[in-house]
PQR file of N, CA, C, O and H, with PARSE charges and radii, in Angstrom:
ATOM      1  N   MET A   1     215.637-211.269 150.918 -0.4000 1.5000
ATOM      2  CA  MET A   1     216.362-210.482 151.893 -0.0000 2.0000
ATOM      3  C   MET A   1     215.629-209.173 152.129  0.5500 1.7000
ATOM      4  O   MET A   1     215.196-208.529 151.174 -0.5500 1.4000
ATOM      5  N   SER A   2     215.483-208.767 153.391 -0.4000 1.5000
ATOM      6  CA  SER A   2     214.744-207.553 153.705 -0.0000 2.0000
ATOM      7  C   SER A   2     215.628-206.314 153.556  0.5500 1.7000
ATOM      8  O   SER A   2     216.855-206.385 153.633 -0.5500 1.4000
ATOM      9  H   SER A   2     215.835-209.290 154.167  0.4000 1.0000
ATOM     10  N   THR A   3     214.971-205.193 153.343 -0.4000 1.5000
ATOM     11  CA  THR A   3     215.675-203.919 153.210 -0.0000 2.0000
ATOM     12  C   THR A   3     216.139-203.442 154.582  0.5500 1.7000
ATOM     13  O   THR A   3     215.373-203.503 155.543 -0.5500 1.4000
ATOM     14  H   THR A   3     213.975-205.135 153.280  0.4000 1.0000
ATOM     15  N   PRO A   4     217.387-202.967 154.692 -0.5600 1.5000
ATOM     16  CA  PRO A   4     217.849-202.448 155.984  0.2800 2.0000
ATOM     17  C   PRO A   4     216.946-201.300 156.464  0.5500 1.7000
ATOM     18  O   PRO A   4     216.395-200.546 155.662 -0.5500 1.4000
ATOM     19  N   VAL A   5     216.816-201.194 157.756 -0.4000 1.5000
ATOM     20  CA  VAL A   5     215.926-200.200 158.345 -0.0000 2.0000
ATOM     21  C   VAL A   5     216.268-198.790 157.861  0.5500 1.7000
ATOM     22  O   VAL A   5     215.370-198.023 157.513 -0.5500 1.4000
ATOM     23  H   VAL A   5     217.264-201.806 158.407  0.4000 1.0000
ATOM     24  N   SER A   6     217.537-198.446 157.836 -0.4000 1.5000
ATOM     25  CA  SER A   6     217.928-197.089 157.434 -0.0000 2.0000
ATOM     26  C   SER A   6     217.465-196.758 156.012  0.5500 1.7000
ATOM     27  O   SER A   6     217.092-195.618 155.734 -0.5500 1.4000
ATOM     28  H   SER A   6     218.267-199.068 158.119  0.4000 1.0000
ATOM     29  N   LYS A   7     217.486-197.748 155.112 -0.4000 1.5000
ATOM     30  CA  LYS A   7     217.015-197.509 153.744 -0.0000 2.0000
ATOM     31  C   LYS A   7     215.509-197.330 153.703  0.5500 1.7000
ATOM     32  O   LYS A   7     215.002-196.489 152.960 -0.5500 1.4000
ATOM     33  H   LYS A   7     217.789-198.674 155.338  0.4000 1.0000
ATOM     34  N   ARG A   8     214.785-198.118 154.500 -0.4000 1.5000
ATOM     35  CA  ARG A   8     213.318-197.966 154.556 -0.0000 2.0000
ATOM     36  C   ARG A   8     212.946-196.604 155.125  0.5500 1.7000
ATOM     37  O   ARG A   8     212.038-195.940 154.625 -0.5500 1.4000
ATOM     38  H   ARG A   8     215.196-198.801 155.104  0.4000 1.0000
ATOM     39  N   VAL A   9     213.647-196.197 156.165 -0.4000 1.5000
ATOM     40  CA  VAL A   9     213.371-194.888 156.777 -0.0000 2.0000
ATOM     41  C   VAL A   9     213.653-193.781 155.776  0.5500 1.7000
ATOM     42  O   VAL A   9     212.855-192.854 155.635 -0.5500 1.4000
ATOM     43  H   VAL A   9     214.385-196.736 156.571  0.4000 1.0000
ATOM     44  N   GLN A  10     214.778-193.866 155.078 -0.4000 1.5000
ATOM     45  CA  GLN A  10     215.116-192.843 154.090 -0.0000 2.0000
ATOM     46  C   GLN A  10     214.094-192.796 152.965  0.5500 1.7000
ATOM     47  O   GLN A  10     213.729-191.717 152.496 -0.5500 1.4000
ATOM     48  H   GLN A  10     215.427-194.619 155.193  0.4000 1.0000
ATOM     49  N   LYS A  11     213.630-193.970 152.530 -0.4000 1.5000
ATOM     50  CA  LYS A  11     212.621-194.034 151.471 -0.0000 2.0000
ATOM     51  C   LYS A  11     211.333-193.350 151.941  0.5500 1.7000
ATOM     52  O   LYS A  11     210.711-192.597 151.192 -0.5500 1.4000
ATOM     53  H   LYS A  11     213.927-194.846 152.910  0.4000 1.0000
ATOM     54  N   ARG A  12     210.945-193.618 153.177 -0.4000 1.5000
ATOM     55  CA  ARG A  12     209.724-192.993 153.727 -0.0000 2.0000
ATOM     56  C   ARG A  12     209.892-191.485 153.835  0.5500 1.7000
ATOM     57  O   ARG A  12     208.977-190.735 153.495 -0.5500 1.4000
ATOM     58  H   ARG A  12     211.450-194.230 153.786  0.4000 1.0000
ATOM     59  N   ARG A  13     211.054-191.033 154.306 -0.4000 1.5000
ATOM     60  CA  ARG A  13     211.310-189.588 154.418 -0.0000 2.0000
ATOM     61  C   ARG A  13     211.300-188.934 153.044  0.5500 1.7000
ATOM     62  O   ARG A  13     210.754-187.843 152.880 -0.5500 1.4000
ATOM     63  H   ARG A  13     211.797-191.643 154.582  0.4000 1.0000
ATOM     64  N   ASP A  14     211.890-189.582 152.071 -0.4000 1.5000
ATOM     65  CA  ASP A  14     211.888-189.032 150.715 -0.0000 2.0000
ATOM     66  C   ASP A  14     210.465-188.916 150.182  0.5500 1.7000
ATOM     67  O   ASP A  14     210.120-187.923 149.541 -0.5500 1.4000
ATOM     68  H   ASP A  14     212.334-190.469 152.204  0.4000 1.0000
ATOM     69  N   ALA A  15     209.640-189.925 150.443 -0.4000 1.5000
ATOM     70  CA  ALA A  15     208.246-189.884 149.993 -0.0000 2.0000
ATOM     71  C   ALA A  15     207.489-188.747 150.658  0.5500 1.7000
ATOM     72  O   ALA A  15     206.695-188.064 150.011 -0.5500 1.4000
ATOM     73  H   ALA A  15     209.921-190.731 150.964  0.4000 1.0000
ATOM     74  N   LEU A  16     207.730-188.544 151.936 -0.4000 1.5000
ATOM     75  CA  LEU A  16     207.067-187.448 152.635 -0.0000 2.0000
ATOM     76  C   LEU A  16     207.505-186.092 152.075  0.5500 1.7000
ATOM     77  O   LEU A  16     206.682-185.195 151.895 -0.5500 1.4000
ATOM     78  H   LEU A  16     208.375-189.099 152.461  0.4000 1.0000
ATOM     79  N   ARG A  17     208.788-185.952 151.806 -0.4000 1.5000
ATOM     80  CA  ARG A  17     209.289-184.707 151.216 -0.0000 2.0000
ATOM     81  C   ARG A  17     208.671-184.481 149.833  0.5500 1.7000
ATOM     82  O   ARG A  17     208.293-183.360 149.493 -0.5500 1.4000
ATOM     83  H   ARG A  17     209.456-186.681 151.952  0.4000 1.0000
ATOM     84  N   MET A  18     208.573-185.527 149.060 -0.4000 1.5000
ATOM     85  CA  MET A  18     207.982-185.415 147.722 -0.0000 2.0000
ATOM     86  C   MET A  18     206.511-184.989 147.782  0.5500 1.7000
ATOM     87  O   MET A  18     205.995-184.377 146.846 -0.5500 1.4000
ATOM     88  H   MET A  18     208.880-186.437 149.336  0.4000 1.0000
ATOM     89  N   SER A  19     205.850-185.317 148.881 -0.4000 1.5000
ATOM     90  CA  SER A  19     204.444-184.920 149.024 -0.0000 2.0000
ATOM     91  C   SER A  19     204.301-183.518 149.608  0.5500 1.7000
ATOM     92  O   SER A  19     203.192-183.070 149.899 -0.5500 1.4000
ATOM     93  H   SER A  19     206.269-185.815 149.641  0.4000 1.0000
ATOM     94  N   GLY A  20     205.445-182.820 149.782 -0.4000 1.5000
ATOM     95  CA  GLY A  20     205.381-181.426 150.226 -0.0000 2.0000
ATOM     96  C   GLY A  20     205.594-181.223 151.711  0.5500 1.7000
ATOM     97  O   GLY A  20     205.414-180.112 152.210 -0.5500 1.4000
ATOM     98  H   GLY A  20     206.346-183.184 149.546  0.4000 1.0000
ATOM     99  N   LEU A  21     205.968-182.258 152.423 -0.4000 1.5000
ATOM    100  CA  LEU A  21     206.191-182.126 153.862 -0.0000 2.0000
ATOM    101  C   LEU A  21     207.680-181.969 154.150  0.5500 1.7000
ATOM    102  O   LEU A  21     208.526-182.332 153.333 -0.5500 1.4000
ATOM    103  H   LEU A  21     206.114-183.160 152.017  0.4000 1.0000
ATOM    104  N   ARG A  22     207.982-181.428 155.313 -0.4000 1.5000
ATOM    105  CA  ARG A  22     209.370-181.339 155.732 -0.0000 2.0000
ATOM    106  C   ARG A  22     209.478-181.709 157.197  0.5500 1.7000
ATOM    107  O   ARG A  22     208.526-181.509 157.952 -0.5500 1.4000
ATOM    108  H   ARG A  22     207.295-181.133 155.977  0.4000 1.0000
ATOM    109  N   PRO A  23     210.607-182.241 157.614 -0.5600 1.5000
ATOM    110  CA  PRO A  23     210.765-182.639 159.016  0.2800 2.0000
ATOM    111  C   PRO A  23     210.930-181.423 159.925  0.5500 1.7000
ATOM    112  O   PRO A  23     211.523-180.414 159.542 -0.5500 1.4000
ATOM    113  N   VAL A  24     210.398-181.544 161.123 -0.4000 1.5000
ATOM    114  CA  VAL A  24     210.508-180.502 162.134 -0.0000 2.0000
ATOM    115  C   VAL A  24     210.875-181.175 163.445  0.5500 1.7000
ATOM    116  O   VAL A  24     210.295-182.196 163.814 -0.5500 1.4000
ATOM    117  H   VAL A  24     209.916-182.364 161.434  0.4000 1.0000
ATOM    118  N   GLN A  25     211.835-180.602 164.142 -0.4000 1.5000
ATOM    119  CA  GLN A  25     212.227-181.142 165.443 -0.0000 2.0000
ATOM    120  C   GLN A  25     211.551-180.308 166.525  0.5500 1.7000
ATOM    121  O   GLN A  25     211.611-179.079 166.490 -0.5500 1.4000
ATOM    122  H   GLN A  25     212.307-179.772 163.843  0.4000 1.0000
ATOM    123  N   ILE A  26     210.911-180.965 167.480 -0.4000 1.5000
ATOM    124  CA  ILE A  26     210.199-180.286 168.560 -0.0000 2.0000
ATOM    125  C   ILE A  26     210.797-180.708 169.890  0.5500 1.7000
ATOM    126  O   ILE A  26     210.931-181.899 170.175 -0.5500 1.4000
ATOM    127  H   ILE A  26     210.862-181.963 167.508  0.4000 1.0000
ATOM    128  N   TRP A  27     211.152-179.730 170.695 -0.4000 1.5000
ATOM    129  CA  TRP A  27     211.668-179.987 172.036 -0.0000 2.0000
ATOM    130  C   TRP A  27     210.557-179.720 173.039  0.5500 1.7000
ATOM    131  O   TRP A  27     209.883-178.692 172.962 -0.5500 1.4000
ATOM    132  H   TRP A  27     211.043-178.763 170.464  0.4000 1.0000
ATOM    133  N   VAL A  28     210.366-180.625 173.966 -0.4000 1.5000
ATOM    134  CA  VAL A  28     209.329-180.479 174.986 -0.0000 2.0000
ATOM    135  C   VAL A  28     209.961-180.583 176.370  0.5500 1.7000
ATOM    136  O   VAL A  28     211.045-181.147 176.518 -0.5500 1.4000
ATOM    137  H   VAL A  28     210.914-181.459 174.028  0.4000 1.0000
ATOM    138  N   PRO A  29     209.289-180.040 177.384 -0.5600 1.5000
ATOM    139  CA  PRO A  29     209.834-180.132 178.741  0.2800 2.0000
ATOM    140  C   PRO A  29     209.980-181.589 179.188  0.5500 1.7000
ATOM    141  O   PRO A  29     209.168-182.446 178.840 -0.5500 1.4000
ATOM    142  N   ASP A  30     211.014-181.841 179.953 -0.4000 1.5000
ATOM    143  CA  ASP A  30     211.255-183.171 180.514 -0.0000 2.0000
ATOM    144  C   ASP A  30     210.462-183.281 181.809  0.5500 1.7000
ATOM    145  O   ASP A  30     210.840-182.694 182.823 -0.5500 1.4000
ATOM    146  H   ASP A  30     211.673-181.144 180.236  0.4000 1.0000
ATOM    147  N   ILE A  31     209.372-184.027 181.782 -0.4000 1.5000
ATOM    148  CA  ILE A  31     208.504-184.128 182.956 -0.0000 2.0000
ATOM    149  C   ILE A  31     209.141-184.920 184.090  0.5500 1.7000
ATOM    150  O   ILE A  31     208.630-184.915 185.210 -0.5500 1.4000
ATOM    151  H   ILE A  31     209.065-184.504 180.958  0.4000 1.0000
ATOM    152  N   HIS A  32     210.242-185.594 183.815 -0.4000 1.5000
ATOM    153  CA  HIS A  32     210.925-186.384 184.846 -0.0000 2.0000
ATOM    154  C   HIS A  32     212.029-185.591 185.552  0.5500 1.7000
ATOM    155  O   HIS A  32     212.649-186.079 186.496 -0.5500 1.4000
ATOM    156  H   HIS A  32     210.657-185.598 182.906  0.4000 1.0000
ATOM    157  N   ARG A  33     212.261-184.383 185.091 -0.4000 1.5000
ATOM    158  CA  ARG A  33     213.320-183.558 185.671 -0.0000 2.0000
ATOM    159  C   ARG A  33     212.922-183.125 187.090  0.5500 1.7000
ATOM    160  O   ARG A  33     211.771-182.757 187.328 -0.5500 1.4000
ATOM    161  H   ARG A  33     211.758-183.986 184.324  0.4000 1.0000
ATOM    162  N   PRO A  34     213.861-183.168 188.013 -0.5600 1.5000
ATOM    163  CA  PRO A  34     213.550-182.716 189.379  0.2800 2.0000
ATOM    164  C   PRO A  34     213.069-181.254 189.362  0.5500 1.7000
ATOM    165  O   PRO A  34     213.657-180.403 188.695 -0.5500 1.4000
ATOM    166  N   GLY A  35     212.017-180.992 190.089 -0.4000 1.5000
ATOM    167  CA  GLY A  35     211.478-179.638 190.174 -0.0000 2.0000
ATOM    168  C   GLY A  35     210.415-179.324 189.141  0.5500 1.7000
ATOM    169  O   GLY A  35     209.801-178.258 189.194 -0.5500 1.4000
ATOM    170  H   GLY A  35     211.539-181.684 190.630  0.4000 1.0000
ATOM    171  N   PHE A  36     210.184-180.238 188.195 -0.4000 1.5000
ATOM    172  CA  PHE A  36     209.205-179.973 187.137 -0.0000 2.0000
ATOM    173  C   PHE A  36     207.804-179.757 187.723  0.5500 1.7000
ATOM    174  O   PHE A  36     207.131-178.786 187.376 -0.5500 1.4000
ATOM    175  H   PHE A  36     210.683-181.103 188.152  0.4000 1.0000
ATOM    176  N   ALA A  37     207.371-180.640 188.593 -0.4000 1.5000
ATOM    177  CA  ALA A  37     206.031-180.531 189.184 -0.0000 2.0000
ATOM    178  C   ALA A  37     205.907-179.255 190.007  0.5500 1.7000
ATOM    179  O   ALA A  37     204.871-178.591 189.971 -0.5500 1.4000
ATOM    180  H   ALA A  37     207.918-181.429 188.876  0.4000 1.0000
ATOM    181  N   ASP A  38     206.950-178.911 190.745 -0.4000 1.5000
ATOM    182  CA  ASP A  38     206.926-177.680 191.545 -0.0000 2.0000
ATOM    183  C   ASP A  38     206.798-176.450 190.648  0.5500 1.7000
ATOM    184  O   ASP A  38     206.059-175.518 190.965 -0.5500 1.4000
ATOM    185  H   ASP A  38     207.791-179.451 190.774  0.4000 1.0000
ATOM    186  N   GLU A  39     207.515-176.452 189.536 -0.4000 1.5000
ATOM    187  CA  GLU A  39     207.431-175.317 188.604 -0.0000 2.0000
ATOM    188  C   GLU A  39     206.048-175.235 187.968  0.5500 1.7000
ATOM    189  O   GLU A  39     205.518-174.139 187.789 -0.5500 1.4000
ATOM    190  H   GLU A  39     208.115-177.209 189.278  0.4000 1.0000
ATOM    191  N   CYS A  40     205.458-176.372 187.624 -0.4000 1.5000
ATOM    192  CA  CYS A  40     204.088-176.387 187.093 -0.0000 2.0000
ATOM    193  C   CYS A  40     203.112-175.802 188.102  0.5500 1.7000
ATOM    194  O   CYS A  40     202.257-174.985 187.761 -0.5500 1.4000
ATOM    195  H   CYS A  40     205.888-177.263 187.770  0.4000 1.0000
ATOM    196  N   ARG A  41     203.253-176.232 189.339 -0.4000 1.5000
ATOM    197  CA  ARG A  41     202.389-175.735 190.411 -0.0000 2.0000
ATOM    198  C   ARG A  41     202.546-174.225 190.578  0.5500 1.7000
ATOM    199  O   ARG A  41     201.556-173.507 190.715 -0.5500 1.4000
ATOM    200  H   ARG A  41     203.948-176.896 189.616  0.4000 1.0000
ATOM    201  N   ARG A  42     203.801-173.741 190.566 -0.4000 1.5000
ATOM    202  CA  ARG A  42     204.071-172.313 190.733 -0.0000 2.0000
ATOM    203  C   ARG A  42     203.408-171.509 189.607  0.5500 1.7000
ATOM    204  O   ARG A  42     202.768-170.488 189.859 -0.5500 1.4000
ATOM    205  H   ARG A  42     204.606-174.325 190.455  0.4000 1.0000
ATOM    206  N   GLN A  43     203.567-171.975 188.380 -0.4000 1.5000
ATOM    207  CA  GLN A  43     202.975-171.262 187.250 -0.0000 2.0000
ATOM    208  C   GLN A  43     201.450-171.316 187.275  0.5500 1.7000
ATOM    209  O   GLN A  43     200.788-170.336 186.935 -0.5500 1.4000
ATOM    210  H   GLN A  43     204.087-172.804 188.176  0.4000 1.0000
ATOM    211  N   ALA A  44     200.896-172.447 187.673 -0.4000 1.5000
ATOM    212  CA  ALA A  44     199.441-172.570 187.762 -0.0000 2.0000
ATOM    213  C   ALA A  44     198.873-171.610 188.793  0.5500 1.7000
ATOM    214  O   ALA A  44     197.820-171.011 188.577 -0.5500 1.4000
ATOM    215  H   ALA A  44     201.434-173.243 187.949  0.4000 1.0000
ATOM    216  N   LEU A  45     199.573-171.462 189.919 -0.4000 1.5000
ATOM    217  CA  LEU A  45     199.121-170.521 190.946 -0.0000 2.0000
ATOM    218  C   LEU A  45     199.185-169.083 190.438  0.5500 1.7000
ATOM    219  O   LEU A  45     198.305-168.279 190.744 -0.5500 1.4000
ATOM    220  H   LEU A  45     200.429-171.948 190.095  0.4000 1.0000
ATOM    221  N   LEU A  46     200.212-168.754 189.670 -0.4000 1.5000
ATOM    222  CA  LEU A  46     200.306-167.415 189.088 -0.0000 2.0000
ATOM    223  C   LEU A  46     199.148-167.147 188.123  0.5500 1.7000
ATOM    224  O   LEU A  46     198.559-166.066 188.133 -0.5500 1.4000
ATOM    225  H   LEU A  46     200.928-169.407 189.421  0.4000 1.0000
ATOM    226  N   VAL A  47     198.834-168.130 187.300 -0.4000 1.5000
ATOM    227  CA  VAL A  47     197.729-167.977 186.352 -0.0000 2.0000
ATOM    228  C   VAL A  47     196.406-167.839 187.095  0.5500 1.7000
ATOM    229  O   VAL A  47     195.577-167.002 186.741 -0.5500 1.4000
ATOM    230  H   VAL A  47     199.313-169.008 187.292  0.4000 1.0000
ATOM    231  N   ALA A  48     196.209-168.657 188.122 -0.4000 1.5000
ATOM    232  CA  ALA A  48     194.965-168.588 188.901 -0.0000 2.0000
ATOM    233  C   ALA A  48     194.823-167.236 189.573  0.5500 1.7000
ATOM    234  O   ALA A  48     193.731-166.668 189.599 -0.5500 1.4000
ATOM    235  H   ALA A  48     196.882-169.337 188.409  0.4000 1.0000
ATOM    236  N   ALA A  49     195.919-166.712 190.118 -0.4000 1.5000
ATOM    237  CA  ALA A  49     195.874-165.401 190.776 -0.0000 2.0000
ATOM    238  C   ALA A  49     195.565-164.306 189.761  0.5500 1.7000
ATOM    239  O   ALA A  49     194.779-163.403 190.045 -0.5500 1.4000
ATOM    240  H   ALA A  49     196.805-167.174 190.097  0.4000 1.0000
ATOM    241  N   ALA A  50     196.175-164.379 188.584 -0.4000 1.5000
ATOM    242  CA  ALA A  50     195.915-163.382 187.549 -0.0000 2.0000
ATOM    243  C   ALA A  50     194.477-163.468 187.071  0.5500 1.7000
ATOM    244  O   ALA A  50     193.849-162.444 186.804 -0.5500 1.4000
ATOM    245  H   ALA A  50     196.814-165.113 188.353  0.4000 1.0000
ATOM    246  N   ASP A  51     193.953-164.676 186.959 -0.4000 1.5000
ATOM    247  CA  ASP A  51     192.576-164.871 186.520 -0.0000 2.0000
ATOM    248  C   ASP A  51     191.599-164.304 187.544  0.5500 1.7000
ATOM    249  O   ASP A  51     190.616-163.659 187.179 -0.5500 1.4000
ATOM    250  H   ASP A  51     194.463-165.508 187.176  0.4000 1.0000
ATOM    251  N   ALA A  52     191.868-164.543 188.813 -0.4000 1.5000
ATOM    252  CA  ALA A  52     190.993-164.027 189.866 -0.0000 2.0000
ATOM    253  C   ALA A  52     191.051-162.509 189.938  0.5500 1.7000
ATOM    254  O   ALA A  52     190.093-161.868 190.372 -0.5500 1.4000
ATOM    255  H   ALA A  52     192.667-165.066 189.109  0.4000 1.0000
ATOM    256  N   ASP A  53     192.155-161.939 189.522 -0.4000 1.5000
ATOM    257  CA  ASP A  53     192.360-160.494 189.591 -0.0000 2.0000
ATOM    258  C   ASP A  53     191.765-159.761 188.390  0.5500 1.7000
ATOM    259  O   ASP A  53     191.693-158.532 188.398 -0.5500 1.4000
ATOM    260  H   ASP A  53     192.933-162.459 189.170  0.4000 1.0000
ATOM    261  N   ALA A  54     191.340-160.487 187.363 -0.4000 1.5000
ATOM    262  CA  ALA A  54     190.845-159.880 186.132 -0.0000 2.0000
ATOM    263  C   ALA A  54     189.325-159.801 186.135  0.5500 1.7000
ATOM    264  O   ALA A  54     188.662-160.391 185.281 -0.5500 1.4000
ATOM    265  H   ALA A  54     191.398-161.485 187.356  0.4000 1.0000
ATOM    266  N   SER A  55     188.774-159.065 187.107 -0.4000 1.5000
ATOM    267  CA  SER A  55     187.318-159.010 187.250 -0.0000 2.0000
ATOM    268  C   SER A  55     186.619-158.379 186.057  0.5500 1.7000
ATOM    269  O   SER A  55     185.503-158.778 185.724 -0.5500 1.4000
ATOM    270  H   SER A  55     189.312-158.586 187.801  0.4000 1.0000
ATOM    271  N   GLY A  56     187.235-157.419 185.414 -0.4000 1.5000
ATOM    272  CA  GLY A  56     186.600-156.764 184.280 -0.0000 2.0000
ATOM    273  C   GLY A  56     186.803-157.483 182.962  0.5500 1.7000
ATOM    274  O   GLY A  56     186.196-157.110 181.958 -0.5500 1.4000
ATOM    275  H   GLY A  56     188.141-157.095 185.684  0.4000 1.0000
ATOM    276  N   LEU A  57     187.640-158.502 182.941 -0.4000 1.5000
ATOM    277  CA  LEU A  57     187.951-159.184 181.693 -0.0000 2.0000
ATOM    278  C   LEU A  57     186.724-159.859 181.088  0.5500 1.7000
ATOM    279  O   LEU A  57     186.514-159.774 179.878 -0.5500 1.4000
ATOM    280  H   LEU A  57     188.134-158.806 183.756  0.4000 1.0000
ATOM    281  N   ASP A  58     185.915-160.522 181.898 -0.4000 1.5000
ATOM    282  CA  ASP A  58     184.717-161.180 181.376 -0.0000 2.0000
ATOM    283  C   ASP A  58     183.779-160.177 180.712  0.5500 1.7000
ATOM    284  O   ASP A  58     183.245-160.434 179.633 -0.5500 1.4000
ATOM    285  H   ASP A  58     186.086-160.592 182.881  0.4000 1.0000
ATOM    286  N   ARG A  59     183.583-159.033 181.365 -0.4000 1.5000
ATOM    287  CA  ARG A  59     182.702-158.007 180.783 -0.0000 2.0000
ATOM    288  C   ARG A  59     183.277-157.492 179.463  0.5500 1.7000
ATOM    289  O   ARG A  59     182.542-157.292 178.496 -0.5500 1.4000
ATOM    290  H   ARG A  59     184.017-158.824 182.241  0.4000 1.0000
ATOM    291  N   PHE A  60     184.593-157.280 179.430 -0.4000 1.5000
ATOM    292  CA  PHE A  60     185.247-156.815 178.211 -0.0000 2.0000
ATOM    293  C   PHE A  60     185.090-157.830 177.077  0.5500 1.7000
ATOM    294  O   PHE A  60     184.746-157.459 175.955 -0.5500 1.4000
ATOM    295  H   PHE A  60     185.189-157.443 180.216  0.4000 1.0000
ATOM    296  N   LEU A  61     185.338-159.102 177.367 -0.4000 1.5000
ATOM    297  CA  LEU A  61     185.236-160.139 176.342 -0.0000 2.0000
ATOM    298  C   LEU A  61     183.805-160.302 175.851  0.5500 1.7000
ATOM    299  O   LEU A  61     183.577-160.469 174.653 -0.5500 1.4000
ATOM    300  H   LEU A  61     185.617-159.404 178.279  0.4000 1.0000
ATOM    301  N   GLU A  62     182.841-160.256 176.760 -0.4000 1.5000
ATOM    302  CA  GLU A  62     181.432-160.355 176.352 -0.0000 2.0000
ATOM    303  C   GLU A  62     181.042-159.183 175.462  0.5500 1.7000
ATOM    304  O   GLU A  62     180.356-159.373 174.457 -0.5500 1.4000
ATOM    305  H   GLU A  62     183.025-160.121 177.734  0.4000 1.0000
ATOM    306  N   ALA A  63     181.471-157.967 175.820 -0.4000 1.5000
ATOM    307  CA  ALA A  63     181.165-156.794 175.006 -0.0000 2.0000
ATOM    308  C   ALA A  63     181.825-156.896 173.637  0.5500 1.7000
ATOM    309  O   ALA A  63     181.215-156.540 172.628 -0.5500 1.4000
ATOM    310  H   ALA A  63     182.028-157.813 176.636  0.4000 1.0000
ATOM    311  N   ALA A  64     183.063-157.377 173.590 -0.4000 1.5000
ATOM    312  CA  ALA A  64     183.762-157.529 172.310 -0.0000 2.0000
ATOM    313  C   ALA A  64     183.056-158.562 171.437  0.5500 1.7000
ATOM    314  O   ALA A  64     182.895-158.358 170.234 -0.5500 1.4000
ATOM    315  H   ALA A  64     183.559-157.666 174.409  0.4000 1.0000
ATOM    316  N   LEU A  65     182.641-159.661 172.040 -0.4000 1.5000
ATOM    317  CA  LEU A  65     181.943-160.696 171.287 -0.0000 2.0000
ATOM    318  C   LEU A  65     180.603-160.180 170.770  0.5500 1.7000
ATOM    319  O   LEU A  65     180.218-160.458 169.635 -0.5500 1.4000
ATOM    320  H   LEU A  65     182.772-159.827 173.018  0.4000 1.0000
ATOM    321  N   GLU A  66     179.907-159.436 171.602 -0.4000 1.5000
ATOM    322  CA  GLU A  66     178.630-158.861 171.183 -0.0000 2.0000
ATOM    323  C   GLU A  66     178.842-157.885 170.030  0.5500 1.7000
ATOM    324  O   GLU A  66     178.070-157.870 169.072 -0.5500 1.4000
ATOM    325  H   GLU A  66     180.220-159.210 172.525  0.4000 1.0000
ATOM    326  N   ASP A  67     179.890-157.074 170.128 -0.4000 1.5000
ATOM    327  CA  ASP A  67     180.196-156.118 169.076 -0.0000 2.0000
ATOM    328  C   ASP A  67     180.536-156.827 167.772  0.5500 1.7000
ATOM    329  O   ASP A  67     180.107-156.393 166.703 -0.5500 1.4000
ATOM    330  H   ASP A  67     180.517-157.087 170.906  0.4000 1.0000
ATOM    331  N   LEU A  68     181.298-157.906 167.847 -0.4000 1.5000
ATOM    332  CA  LEU A  68     181.620-158.681 166.651 -0.0000 2.0000
ATOM    333  C   LEU A  68     180.354-159.262 166.021  0.5500 1.7000
ATOM    334  O   LEU A  68     180.216-159.302 164.798 -0.5500 1.4000
ATOM    335  H   LEU A  68     181.646-158.259 168.715  0.4000 1.0000
ATOM    336  N   GLY A  69     179.444-159.706 166.869 -0.4000 1.5000
ATOM    337  CA  GLY A  69     178.226-160.330 166.376 -0.0000 2.0000
ATOM    338  C   GLY A  69     177.358-159.399 165.562  0.5500 1.7000
ATOM    339  O   GLY A  69     176.606-159.843 164.694 -0.5500 1.4000
ATOM    340  H   GLY A  69     179.556-159.673 167.862  0.4000 1.0000
ATOM    341  N   LYS A  70     177.457-158.116 165.834 -0.4000 1.5000
ATOM    342  CA  LYS A  70     176.626-157.153 165.103 -0.0000 2.0000
ATOM    343  C   LYS A  70     177.008-157.070 163.641  0.5500 1.7000
ATOM    344  O   LYS A  70     176.145-156.850 162.792 -0.5500 1.4000
ATOM    345  H   LYS A  70     178.068-157.755 166.539  0.4000 1.0000
ATOM    346  N   ASP A  71     178.292-157.243 163.326 -0.4000 1.5000
ATOM    347  CA  ASP A  71     178.740-157.037 161.964 -0.0000 2.0000
ATOM    348  C   ASP A  71     179.061-158.300 161.189  0.5500 1.7000
ATOM    349  O   ASP A  71     178.917-158.332 159.967 -0.5500 1.4000
ATOM    350  H   ASP A  71     178.993-157.423 164.016  0.4000 1.0000
ATOM    351  N   THR A  72     179.490-159.333 161.881 -0.4000 1.5000
ATOM    352  CA  THR A  72     180.026-160.489 161.146 -0.0000 2.0000
ATOM    353  C   THR A  72     179.217-161.756 161.260  0.5500 1.7000
ATOM    354  O   THR A  72     179.307-162.605 160.372 -0.5500 1.4000
ATOM    355  H   THR A  72     179.607-159.307 162.874  0.4000 1.0000
ATOM    356  N   TRP A  73     178.443-161.929 162.290 -0.4000 1.5000
ATOM    357  CA  TRP A  73     177.702-163.178 162.469 -0.0000 2.0000
ATOM    358  C   TRP A  73     176.331-163.051 161.843  0.5500 1.7000
ATOM    359  O   TRP A  73     175.690-162.004 161.926 -0.5500 1.4000
ATOM    360  H   TRP A  73     178.370-161.240 163.011  0.4000 1.0000
ATOM    361  N   VAL A  74     175.899-164.100 161.230 -0.4000 1.5000
ATOM    362  CA  VAL A  74     174.578-164.100 160.599 -0.0000 2.0000
ATOM    363  C   VAL A  74     173.617-164.884 161.425  0.5500 1.7000
ATOM    364  O   VAL A  74     172.447-165.005 161.063 -0.5500 1.4000
ATOM    365  H   VAL A  74     176.420-164.951 161.163  0.4000 1.0000
TER
END
């Protein structure tokens, strides 16, 4: 006779806990929800506009990386 599914699942969860893991529940956006694609598009356009507006950011990041390289990179 086979073990009921709930007992097998519990046994697996107990083994995972014994190995130092714990369960975590993660909620993600529902991609099937009406308006999801429109909201993605809206946010992408905002990011693109902000990126295009950050003309000095590349120079700042390059200078920061160069500065880091002087002290920490071999």
